LOFINU-638185 format. One record per atom (N, C-alpha, C): residue in three letters; atom name; x, y negated, z. Coordinates in Angstrom, 3 decimals. Example, Ala and Ser with C-alpha at 12.3 -4.5 7.8 and 13.67 -1.06 7.14 Angstrom:
# LOFINU-638185
<pt residu="ALA" atome="N" px="13.190" py="5.690" pz="7.800"/>
<pt residu="ALA" atome="CA" px="12.300" py="4.500" pz="7.800"/>
<pt residu="ALA" atome="C" px="13.200" py="3.300" pz="7.800"/>
<pt residu="SER" atome="N" px="12.850" py="2.250" pz="7.080"/>
<pt residu="SER" atome="CA" px="13.670" py="1.060" pz="7.140"/>
<pt residu="SER" atome="C" px="12.900" py="-0.030" pz="7.870"/>
***
This chain:
# LOFINU-638185
<pt residu="MET" atome="N" px="107.698" py="-104.888" pz="94.838"/>
<pt residu="MET" atome="CA" px="106.493" py="-104.090" pz="94.868"/>
<pt residu="MET" atome="C" px="105.786" py="-104.323" pz="96.197"/>
<pt residu="SER" atome="N" px="104.483" py="-104.527" pz="96.149"/>
<pt residu="SER" atome="CA" px="103.710" py="-104.782" pz="97.363"/>
<pt residu="SER" atome="C" px="103.599" py="-103.522" pz="98.222"/>
<pt residu="ILE" atome="N" px="103.257" py="-103.706" pz="99.478"/>
<pt residu="ILE" atome="CA" px="103.073" py="-102.569" pz="100.389"/>
<pt residu="ILE" atome="C" px="101.987" py="-101.642" pz="99.852"/>
<pt residu="SER" atome="N" px="100.881" py="-102.207" pz="99.381"/>
<pt residu="SER" atome="CA" px="99.785" py="-101.378" pz="98.875"/>
<pt residu="SER" atome="C" px="100.211" py="-100.568" pz="97.656"/>
<pt residu="ARG" atome="N" px="101.008" py="-101.142" pz="96.789"/>
<pt residu="ARG" atome="CA" px="101.504" py="-100.387" pz="95.629"/>
<pt residu="ARG" atome="C" px="102.427" py="-99.262" pz="96.083"/>
<pt residu="LYS" atome="N" px="103.214" py="-99.512" pz="97.106"/>
<pt residu="LYS" atome="CA" px="104.081" py="-98.466" pz="97.641"/>
<pt residu="LYS" atome="C" px="103.253" py="-97.361" pz="98.285"/>
<pt residu="ILE" atome="N" px="102.188" py="-97.733" pz="98.954"/>
<pt residu="ILE" atome="CA" px="101.310" py="-96.731" pz="99.556"/>
<pt residu="ILE" atome="C" px="100.650" py="-95.891" pz="98.463"/>
<pt residu="ARG" atome="N" px="100.197" py="-96.534" pz="97.402"/>
<pt residu="ARG" atome="CA" px="99.613" py="-95.791" pz="96.279"/>
<pt residu="ARG" atome="C" px="100.644" py="-94.834" pz="95.657"/>
<pt residu="ALA" atome="N" px="101.883" py="-95.301" pz="95.532"/>
<pt residu="ALA" atome="CA" px="102.949" py="-94.453" pz="94.991"/>
<pt residu="ALA" atome="C" px="103.214" py="-93.279" pz="95.929"/>
<pt residu="LEU" atome="N" px="103.239" py="-93.541" pz="97.221"/>
<pt residu="LEU" atome="CA" px="103.450" py="-92.481" pz="98.203"/>
<pt residu="LEU" atome="C" px="102.333" py="-91.448" pz="98.138"/>
<pt residu="LEU" atome="N" px="101.106" py="-91.908" pz="97.983"/>
<pt residu="LEU" atome="CA" px="99.976" py="-90.983" pz="97.835"/>
<pt residu="LEU" atome="C" px="100.169" py="-90.100" pz="96.603"/>
<pt residu="ALA" atome="N" px="100.574" py="-90.717" pz="95.500"/>
<pt residu="ALA" atome="CA" px="100.784" py="-89.962" pz="94.260"/>
<pt residu="ALA" atome="C" px="101.900" py="-88.933" pz="94.428"/>
<pt residu="ILE" atome="N" px="103.005" py="-89.339" pz="95.027"/>
<pt residu="ILE" atome="CA" px="104.148" py="-88.445" pz="95.225"/>
<pt residu="ILE" atome="C" px="103.775" py="-87.264" pz="96.115"/>
<pt residu="SER" atome="N" px="102.978" py="-87.543" pz="97.136"/>
<pt residu="SER" atome="CA" px="102.625" py="-86.485" pz="98.092"/>
<pt residu="SER" atome="C" px="101.392" py="-85.689" pz="97.665"/>
<pt residu="GLY" atome="N" px="100.792" py="-86.062" pz="96.521"/>
<pt residu="GLY" atome="CA" px="99.639" py="-85.329" pz="96.021"/>
<pt residu="GLY" atome="C" px="98.369" py="-85.574" pz="96.808"/>
<pt residu="LYS" atome="N" px="98.298" py="-86.703" pz="97.481"/>
<pt residu="LYS" atome="CA" px="97.126" py="-87.051" pz="98.290"/>
<pt residu="LYS" atome="C" px="96.271" py="-88.063" pz="97.532"/>
<pt residu="LYS" atome="N" px="95.019" py="-88.176" pz="97.938"/>
<pt residu="LYS" atome="CA" px="94.099" py="-89.098" pz="97.276"/>
<pt residu="LYS" atome="C" px="93.694" py="-90.221" pz="98.217"/>
<pt residu="GLN" atome="N" px="93.401" py="-91.364" pz="97.607"/>
<pt residu="GLN" atome="CA" px="93.001" py="-92.545" pz="98.372"/>
<pt residu="GLN" atome="C" px="91.743" py="-92.271" pz="99.190"/>
<pt residu="VAL" atome="N" px="90.816" py="-91.520" pz="98.630"/>
<pt residu="VAL" atome="CA" px="89.579" py="-91.204" pz="99.349"/>
<pt residu="VAL" atome="C" px="89.877" py="-90.367" pz="100.597"/>
<pt residu="ASP" atome="N" px="90.872" py="-89.485" pz="100.518"/>
<pt residu="ASP" atome="CA" px="91.258" py="-88.682" pz="101.678"/>
<pt residu="ASP" atome="C" px="91.953" py="-89.538" pz="102.737"/>
<pt residu="LEU" atome="N" px="92.733" py="-90.508" pz="102.293"/>
<pt residu="LEU" atome="CA" px="93.356" py="-91.444" pz="103.231"/>
<pt residu="LEU" atome="C" px="92.281" py="-92.246" pz="103.951"/>
<pt residu="ALA" atome="N" px="91.272" py="-92.685" pz="103.218"/>
<pt residu="ALA" atome="CA" px="90.167" py="-93.429" pz="103.831"/>
<pt residu="ALA" atome="C" px="89.497" py="-92.591" pz="104.911"/>
<pt residu="GLN" atome="N" px="89.246" py="-91.333" pz="104.590"/>
<pt residu="GLN" atome="CA" px="88.617" py="-90.436" pz="105.557"/>
<pt residu="GLN" atome="C" px="89.523" py="-90.248" pz="106.774"/>
<pt residu="TYR" atome="N" px="90.823" py="-90.114" pz="106.563"/>
<pt residu="TYR" atome="CA" px="91.790" py="-89.971" pz="107.653"/>
<pt residu="TYR" atome="C" px="91.750" py="-91.191" pz="108.573"/>
<pt residu="PHE" atome="N" px="91.550" py="-92.372" pz="107.987"/>
<pt residu="PHE" atome="CA" px="91.458" py="-93.609" pz="108.755"/>
<pt residu="PHE" atome="C" px="90.066" py="-93.805" pz="109.360"/>
<pt residu="GLY" atome="N" px="89.108" py="-92.960" pz="108.970"/>
<pt residu="GLY" atome="CA" px="87.749" py="-93.081" pz="109.485"/>
<pt residu="GLY" atome="C" px="86.979" py="-94.214" pz="108.841"/>
<pt residu="MET" atome="N" px="87.234" py="-94.470" pz="107.556"/>
<pt residu="MET" atome="CA" px="86.553" py="-95.550" pz="106.853"/>
<pt residu="MET" atome="C" px="86.090" py="-95.064" pz="105.489"/>
<pt residu="THR" atome="N" px="85.241" py="-95.854" pz="104.862"/>
<pt residu="THR" atome="CA" px="84.752" py="-95.489" pz="103.537"/>
<pt residu="THR" atome="C" px="85.828" py="-95.775" pz="102.494"/>
<pt residu="ARG" atome="N" px="85.626" py="-95.210" pz="101.317"/>
<pt residu="ARG" atome="CA" px="86.548" py="-95.438" pz="100.203"/>
<pt residu="ARG" atome="C" px="86.604" py="-96.923" pz="99.851"/>
<pt residu="GLN" atome="N" px="85.446" py="-97.598" pz="99.902"/>
<pt residu="GLN" atome="CA" px="85.392" py="-99.019" pz="99.563"/>
<pt residu="GLN" atome="C" px="86.157" py="-99.870" pz="100.581"/>
<pt residu="VAL" atome="N" px="86.025" py="-99.542" pz="101.852"/>
<pt residu="VAL" atome="CA" px="86.759" py="-100.291" pz="102.883"/>
<pt residu="VAL" atome="C" px="88.267" py="-100.081" pz="102.696"/>
<pt residu="MET" atome="N" px="88.667" py="-98.849" pz="102.371"/>
<pt residu="MET" atome="CA" px="90.098" py="-98.586" pz="102.120"/>
<pt residu="MET" atome="C" px="90.560" py="-99.355" pz="100.886"/>
<pt residu="ASN" atome="N" px="89.731" py="-99.395" pz="99.863"/>
<pt residu="ASN" atome="CA" px="90.080" py="-100.144" pz="98.659"/>
<pt residu="ASN" atome="C" px="90.261" py="-101.630" pz="98.986"/>
<pt residu="ASN" atome="N" px="89.391" py="-102.168" pz="99.824"/>
<pt residu="ASN" atome="CA" px="89.522" py="-103.568" pz="100.254"/>
<pt residu="ASN" atome="C" px="90.817" py="-103.777" pz="101.030"/>
<pt residu="LYS" atome="N" px="91.159" py="-102.835" pz="101.892"/>
<pt residu="LYS" atome="CA" px="92.395" py="-102.924" pz="102.677"/>
<pt residu="LYS" atome="C" px="93.611" py="-102.948" pz="101.747"/>
<pt residu="LEU" atome="N" px="93.582" py="-102.088" pz="100.733"/>
<pt residu="LEU" atome="CA" px="94.667" py="-102.058" pz="99.753"/>
<pt residu="LEU" atome="C" px="94.717" py="-103.370" pz="98.962"/>
<pt residu="SER" atome="N" px="93.571" py="-103.895" pz="98.604"/>
<pt residu="SER" atome="CA" px="93.520" py="-105.142" pz="97.827"/>
<pt residu="SER" atome="C" px="93.992" py="-106.346" pz="98.633"/>
<pt residu="ARG" atome="N" px="93.664" py="-106.351" pz="99.899"/>
<pt residu="ARG" atome="CA" px="93.994" py="-107.503" pz="100.755"/>
<pt residu="ARG" atome="C" px="95.370" py="-107.407" pz="101.394"/>
<pt residu="GLU" atome="N" px="96.026" py="-106.258" pz="101.222"/>
<pt residu="GLU" atome="CA" px="97.355" py="-106.077" pz="101.824"/>
<pt residu="GLU" atome="C" px="97.300" py="-106.232" pz="103.342"/>
<pt residu="SER" atome="N" px="96.270" py="-105.693" pz="103.954"/>
<pt residu="SER" atome="CA" px="96.096" py="-105.863" pz="105.406"/>
<pt residu="SER" atome="C" px="96.568" py="-104.618" pz="106.155"/>
<pt residu="TRP" atome="N" px="97.873" py="-104.477" pz="106.271"/>
<pt residu="TRP" atome="CA" px="98.483" py="-103.314" pz="106.901"/>
<pt residu="TRP" atome="C" px="99.227" py="-103.707" pz="108.171"/>
<pt residu="SER" atome="N" px="98.882" py="-103.085" pz="109.274"/>
<pt residu="SER" atome="CA" px="99.645" py="-103.275" pz="110.511"/>
<pt residu="SER" atome="C" px="100.740" py="-102.207" pz="110.551"/>
<pt residu="ALA" atome="N" px="101.664" py="-102.365" pz="111.473"/>
<pt residu="ALA" atome="CA" px="102.711" py="-101.349" pz="111.634"/>
<pt residu="ALA" atome="C" px="102.086" py="-100.006" pz="111.996"/>
<pt residu="ALA" atome="N" px="101.075" py="-100.026" pz="112.854"/>
<pt residu="ALA" atome="CA" px="100.397" py="-98.789" pz="113.244"/>
<pt residu="ALA" atome="C" px="99.727" py="-98.133" pz="112.039"/>
<pt residu="ASP" atome="N" px="99.154" py="-98.943" pz="111.153"/>
<pt residu="ASP" atome="CA" px="98.550" py="-98.405" pz="109.924"/>
<pt residu="ASP" atome="C" px="99.597" py="-97.705" pz="109.073"/>
<pt residu="LEU" atome="N" px="100.752" py="-98.322" pz="108.917"/>
<pt residu="LEU" atome="CA" px="101.815" py="-97.744" pz="108.089"/>
<pt residu="LEU" atome="C" px="102.326" py="-96.431" pz="108.672"/>
<pt residu="ILE" atome="N" px="102.420" py="-96.370" pz="109.984"/>
<pt residu="ILE" atome="CA" px="102.826" py="-95.126" pz="110.643"/>
<pt residu="ILE" atome="C" px="101.780" py="-94.050" pz="110.376"/>
<pt residu="LYS" atome="N" px="100.511" py="-94.440" pz="110.420"/>
<pt residu="LYS" atome="CA" px="99.422" py="-93.494" pz="110.166"/>
<pt residu="LYS" atome="C" px="99.439" py="-93.008" pz="108.712"/>
<pt residu="VAL" atome="N" px="99.722" py="-93.903" pz="107.770"/>
<pt residu="VAL" atome="CA" px="99.841" py="-93.514" pz="106.362"/>
<pt residu="VAL" atome="C" px="100.986" py="-92.508" pz="106.202"/>
<pt residu="ALA" atome="N" px="102.116" py="-92.798" pz="106.826"/>
<pt residu="ALA" atome="CA" px="103.265" py="-91.889" pz="106.750"/>
<pt residu="ALA" atome="C" px="102.904" py="-90.526" pz="107.322"/>
<pt residu="ASP" atome="N" px="102.221" py="-90.506" pz="108.446"/>
<pt residu="ASP" atome="CA" px="101.803" py="-89.253" pz="109.059"/>
<pt residu="ASP" atome="C" px="100.881" py="-88.479" pz="108.111"/>
<pt residu="PHE" atome="N" px="99.942" py="-89.168" pz="107.490"/>
<pt residu="PHE" atome="CA" px="99.009" py="-88.552" pz="106.546"/>
<pt residu="PHE" atome="C" px="99.751" py="-87.911" pz="105.372"/>
<pt residu="CYS" atome="N" px="100.817" py="-88.552" pz="104.931"/>
<pt residu="CYS" atome="CA" px="101.590" py="-88.069" pz="103.773"/>
<pt residu="CYS" atome="C" px="102.748" py="-87.162" pz="104.177"/>
<pt residu="ASP" atome="N" px="102.787" py="-86.767" pz="105.450"/>
<pt residu="ASP" atome="CA" px="103.861" py="-85.918" pz="105.973"/>
<pt residu="ASP" atome="C" px="105.229" py="-86.542" pz="105.756"/>
<pt residu="CYS" atome="N" px="105.312" py="-87.855" pz="105.997"/>
<pt residu="CYS" atome="CA" px="106.563" py="-88.611" pz="105.864"/>
<pt residu="CYS" atome="C" px="106.903" py="-89.263" pz="107.200"/>
<pt residu="LYS" atome="N" px="108.024" py="-89.930" pz="107.237"/>
<pt residu="LYS" atome="CA" px="108.457" py="-90.675" pz="108.416"/>
<pt residu="LYS" atome="C" px="108.787" py="-92.101" pz="108.005"/>
<pt residu="ILE" atome="N" px="108.617" py="-93.007" pz="108.947"/>
<pt residu="ILE" atome="CA" px="109.053" py="-94.387" pz="108.762"/>
<pt residu="ILE" atome="C" px="110.244" py="-94.595" pz="109.688"/>
<pt residu="ALA" atome="N" px="111.281" py="-95.221" pz="109.156"/>
<pt residu="ALA" atome="CA" px="112.480" py="-95.422" pz="109.956"/>
<pt residu="ALA" atome="C" px="113.087" py="-96.790" pz="109.699"/>
<pt residu="PHE" atome="N" px="113.725" py="-97.326" pz="110.738"/>
<pt residu="PHE" atome="CA" px="114.612" py="-98.466" pz="110.589"/>
<pt residu="PHE" atome="C" px="115.996" py="-97.867" pz="110.411"/>
<pt residu="ILE" atome="N" px="116.684" py="-98.245" pz="109.343"/>
<pt residu="ILE" atome="CA" px="118.019" py="-97.711" pz="109.083"/>
<pt residu="ILE" atome="C" px="119.016" py="-98.853" pz="109.253"/>
<pt residu="CYS" atome="N" px="119.861" py="-98.712" pz="110.263"/>
<pt residu="CYS" atome="CA" px="120.821" py="-99.757" pz="110.613"/>
<pt residu="CYS" atome="C" px="122.037" py="-99.690" pz="109.697"/>
<pt residu="PRO" atome="N" px="122.792" py="-100.796" pz="109.622"/>
<pt residu="PRO" atome="CA" px="123.988" py="-100.809" pz="108.768"/>
<pt residu="PRO" atome="C" px="124.996" py="-99.711" pz="109.106"/>
<pt residu="ASP" atome="N" px="125.053" py="-99.307" pz="110.382"/>
<pt residu="ASP" atome="CA" px="125.999" py="-98.256" pz="110.767"/>
<pt residu="ASP" atome="C" px="125.455" py="-96.848" pz="110.509"/>
<pt residu="GLY" atome="N" px="124.249" py="-96.763" pz="109.952"/>
<pt residu="GLY" atome="CA" px="123.668" py="-95.471" pz="109.616"/>
<pt residu="GLY" atome="C" px="122.709" py="-94.915" pz="110.647"/>
<pt residu="GLN" atome="N" px="122.657" py="-95.536" pz="111.829"/>
<pt residu="GLN" atome="CA" px="121.696" py="-95.073" pz="112.829"/>
<pt residu="GLN" atome="C" px="120.284" py="-95.268" pz="112.298"/>
<pt residu="GLN" atome="N" px="119.408" py="-94.330" pz="112.662"/>
<pt residu="GLN" atome="CA" px="118.029" py="-94.387" pz="112.211"/>
<pt residu="GLN" atome="C" px="117.107" py="-94.312" pz="113.424"/>
<pt residu="ILE" atome="N" px="116.112" py="-95.171" pz="113.443"/>
<pt residu="ILE" atome="CA" px="115.094" py="-95.155" pz="114.493"/>
<pt residu="ILE" atome="C" px="113.771" py="-94.854" pz="113.806"/>
<pt residu="TYR" atome="N" px="113.195" py="-93.694" pz="114.122"/>
<pt residu="TYR" atome="CA" px="111.952" py="-93.258" pz="113.498"/>
<pt residu="TYR" atome="C" px="110.749" py="-93.714" pz="114.320"/>
<pt residu="LEU" atome="N" px="109.712" py="-94.087" pz="113.631"/>
<pt residu="LEU" atome="CA" px="108.448" py="-94.434" pz="114.268"/>
<pt residu="LEU" atome="C" px="107.481" py="-93.297" pz="114.015"/>
<pt residu="SER" atome="N" px="106.717" py="-92.911" pz="115.057"/>
<pt residu="SER" atome="CA" px="105.798" py="-91.796" pz="114.879"/>
<pt residu="SER" atome="C" px="104.532" py="-91.983" pz="115.693"/>
<pt residu="LEU" atome="N" px="103.525" py="-91.217" pz="115.345"/>
<pt residu="LEU" atome="CA" px="102.264" py="-91.217" pz="116.084"/>
<pt residu="LEU" atome="C" px="102.289" py="-90.226" pz="117.235"/>
<pt residu="ASP" atome="N" px="103.228" py="-89.291" pz="117.207"/>
<pt residu="ASP" atome="CA" px="103.233" py="-88.173" pz="118.150"/>
<pt residu="ASP" atome="C" px="102.992" py="-88.586" pz="119.594"/>
<pt residu="ASP" atome="N" px="103.878" py="-89.397" pz="120.117"/>
<pt residu="ASP" atome="CA" px="103.729" py="-89.799" pz="121.516"/>
<pt residu="ASP" atome="C" px="103.910" py="-91.301" pz="121.704"/>
<pt residu="GLY" atome="N" px="103.935" py="-92.021" pz="120.615"/>
<pt residu="GLY" atome="CA" px="104.085" py="-93.464" pz="120.699"/>
<pt residu="GLY" atome="C" px="105.505" py="-93.932" pz="120.921"/>
<pt residu="SER" atome="N" px="106.446" py="-93.018" pz="121.007"/>
<pt residu="SER" atome="CA" px="107.826" py="-93.412" pz="121.249"/>
<pt residu="SER" atome="C" px="108.649" py="-93.268" pz="119.975"/>
<pt residu="GLU" atome="N" px="109.752" py="-93.935" pz="119.963"/>
<pt residu="GLU" atome="CA" px="110.647" py="-93.875" pz="118.816"/>
<pt residu="GLU" atome="C" px="111.652" py="-92.758" pz="119.025"/>
<pt residu="GLN" atome="N" px="112.177" py="-92.232" pz="117.964"/>
<pt residu="GLN" atome="CA" px="113.222" py="-91.223" pz="118.017"/>
<pt residu="GLN" atome="C" px="114.453" py="-91.802" pz="117.334"/>
<pt residu="GLN" atome="N" px="115.610" py="-91.676" pz="118.000"/>
<pt residu="GLN" atome="CA" px="116.839" py="-92.194" pz="117.414"/>
<pt residu="GLN" atome="C" px="117.643" py="-91.045" pz="116.837"/>
<pt residu="LYS" atome="N" px="118.333" py="-91.348" pz="115.762"/>
<pt residu="LYS" atome="CA" px="119.223" py="-90.365" pz="115.139"/>
<pt residu="LYS" atome="C" px="120.493" py="-91.092" pz="114.732"/>
<pt residu="SER" atome="N" px="121.590" py="-90.553" pz="115.162"/>
<pt residu="SER" atome="CA" px="122.860" py="-91.177" pz="114.796"/>
<pt residu="SER" atome="C" px="123.271" py="-90.698" pz="113.421"/>
<pt residu="PRO" atome="N" px="124.160" py="-91.432" pz="112.754"/>
<pt residu="PRO" atome="CA" px="124.584" py="-91.030" pz="111.407"/>
<pt residu="PRO" atome="C" px="125.348" py="-89.714" pz="111.393"/>
<pt residu="ASP" atome="N" px="125.901" py="-89.290" pz="112.532"/>
<pt residu="ASP" atome="CA" px="126.682" py="-88.058" pz="112.601"/>
<pt residu="ASP" atome="C" px="125.816" py="-86.828" pz="112.873"/>
<pt residu="ALA" atome="N" px="124.545" py="-87.044" pz="113.223"/>
<pt residu="ALA" atome="CA" px="123.674" py="-85.917" pz="113.600"/>
<pt residu="ALA" atome="C" px="123.133" py="-85.218" pz="112.386"/>
***
């Protein structure tokens, strides 16, 4: 599944609309539609999408450690598997 399809699924799951995501990004609905069509997502964009949908993006290591990416302060948060 492409990143854009996953973003559309995330929007559906969270009850958000593509037009609202466009507004959150400060762009028109058509520009957001083009972004979805072209698959032009940076890591910062994905973090912003997650923030919009009240979700988190994380790297999950084989040992269970998780490193979360957030917009809050630009820093990562680590979580051990035992926490």
